[in-house]
N, C-alpha and C positions, 0 to 999 in steps of 0.2 A: 600489588594493590588489592586490598580486600573489597568485597562487595559493598560494605558500609562506607568505605572511603570513596568509592566510585559514585554511590548514591549521593553523598554529601557534595562531591564536586559537581555532579550533574545538577543538583538543586541550586547550587551557587551560580552556575552558568545560566540557568533558566531565570533565576531571580534578577541577575544583572541584565539579561535580555529584556525582561518585562519592564524593568526600571528605565532602560534606554528607550523602549517603545513609548513609555509615558511622556517622554520629552519631545517626541516627534509631533510637529504641527501638521494636522491633516486639513487640506483645503476642502476636500469633498469626501464625504463618506459614501461608501457603496457596499452592496451586499444584498443578500436575500433574507427575508424573514419568513419562517415557516411556523405554522401552528404546531405541527408535529416535527420533532427533531430527528426522528428515526423513520425511515421508509418502511412500509409494510410490503412484503413480497406479493407480487401479483398472482403468482401461482406456485405450486410446489416445486422444489428444486428437482431437476432431473436426476435419475439414479446414475451411479458412477459408470455403469456399463454403456449407457447411452452417450455419456460424455466421452468415454474412451473411444467409442465407434466414430463419433464426429471428429475427434482429434486425429485419429489414424486415417480417416478419409481425406483430410486436408494435407497430410504429410506426403511429400514427394516420394520418399523411399522408406520402406519398412521391411524388417526381416525379423521373424520370430517375436513379434510384439515389442520391437525396439525400433527407434528412429535411426536411420542411417544418416550420419552427418559427415560433413567434410571437415577434416582437421586442418587448421591453419597454423602456420609457423610465423613467429614474430621476429 
């Protein structure tokens, strides 16, 4: 299947879904209205080294900058 065929199929699915939603009778509408649709960050994002330190600090087992995980069998 080509990318173009996938996009056409996805658009068809979404169009059918939107058409089905139009038929739904809603008893009560709910939701939130905002003046701004995008939140503004409160502060600068932390640098990656600080994030890495926090993550490794919370990990129970670490070796050579890798997490030690238990392998499960199914």
